[in-house]
C-alpha positions in Angstrom: -13.7 -39.3 26.4 -10.9 -36.4 26.6 -11.0 -33.9 29.5 -9.0 -31.1 29.1 -8.2 -27.4 30.5 -6.7 -24.2 28.9 -6.6 -20.6 30.4 -5.1 -17.8 28.5 -4.9 -14.6 30.6 -3.0 -11.7 28.5 -2.2 -8.5 30.1 -0.2 -6.0 27.7 0.5 -2.8 28.5 0.9 -0.3 25.6 3.4 2.7 25.8 3.5 6.1 24.1 1.8 6.2 20.7 1.8 2.2 20.8 -0.6 0.0 19.7 -1.0 -3.5 20.7 -3.1 -6.2 19.1 -4.5 -9.8 20.1 -6.3 -12.0 17.9 -6.7 -15.0 19.9 -8.3 -18.1 18.7 -9.5 -21.4 20.7 -10.7 -24.2 18.5 -12.7 -26.9 20.4 -12.8 -30.2 18.1 -15.3 -32.6 18.4 -13.3 -35.3 20.0 -12.0 -32.9 23.0 -15.8 -33.3 25.0 -15.7 -31.8 28.3 -12.9 -29.1 27.7 -12.8 -25.8 30.1 -11.3 -22.9 27.9 -10.9 -19.7 29.1 -9.6 -16.5 27.0 -9.3 -13.5 28.7 -7.5 -10.1 27.6 -7.1 -7.2 29.8 -5.1 -4.2 28.5 -3.8 -1.2 30.1 -3.5 2.4 28.1 -0.8 4.5 29.6 -0.9 7.9 27.6 -3.7 9.2 25.5 -2.4 8.1 21.9 -2.3 4.6 22.6 -4.7 1.9 21.5 -5.3 -2.0 21.7 -7.2 -4.0 19.3 -8.5 -7.0 20.6 -10.6 -9.6 18.8 -11.3 -13.1 20.8 -12.3 -16.0 19.1 -14.0 -19.5 20.0 -14.4 -22.3 17.3 -16.4 -24.9 19.5 -17.4 -28.1 17.8 -17.9 -30.5 20.6 -21.2 -30.4 22.5 -20.1 -30.9 26.3 -17.7 -28.1 26.7 -17.5 -25.2 29.0 -15.3 -22.0 27.0 -15.3 -18.7 28.1 -14.1 -15.5 26.5 -13.6 -11.5 27.7 -11.2 -8.5 27.0 -11.2 -5.2 28.8 -9.4 -2.0 28.1 -8.9 1.0 30.3 -6.6 3.6 30.8 -5.6 5.5 34.0 -6.9 8.1 36.0 -4.6 10.7 37.5 -5.6 9.5 41.0 -4.7 5.7 40.2 -1.3 7.2 38.6 0.6 7.5 42.2 0.2 3.5 43.2 1.3 2.5 39.6 4.2 4.7 39.7 5.0 2.9 43.3 5.4 -0.6 41.8 9.0 -2.1 42.1 8.0 -4.2 39.3 7.5 -1.7 36.1 10.5 0.4 34.6 8.1 2.6 32.4 8.1 6.4 32.7 4.8 7.4 32.7 3.5 11.1 31.6 
């Protein structure tokens, strides 16, 4: 019996008129019993014309597994921009 765990968390930030694409795939073969796979894509749109296309995909052949996937896409409200601009880790200029 095989025991494995896989977690993928993706958080891209799309900038001016940018386009982000995530086409994720987790495949669990029949021999990979007790697999615990998690796939999550968190996307932040920084300007009105930015877009993100997300397609999380799970292909499960095994019987005894725990697999999840999810996606969020959001933009910033004006009240949230203040906190975003104060982050010392960002070098992006927001308009």
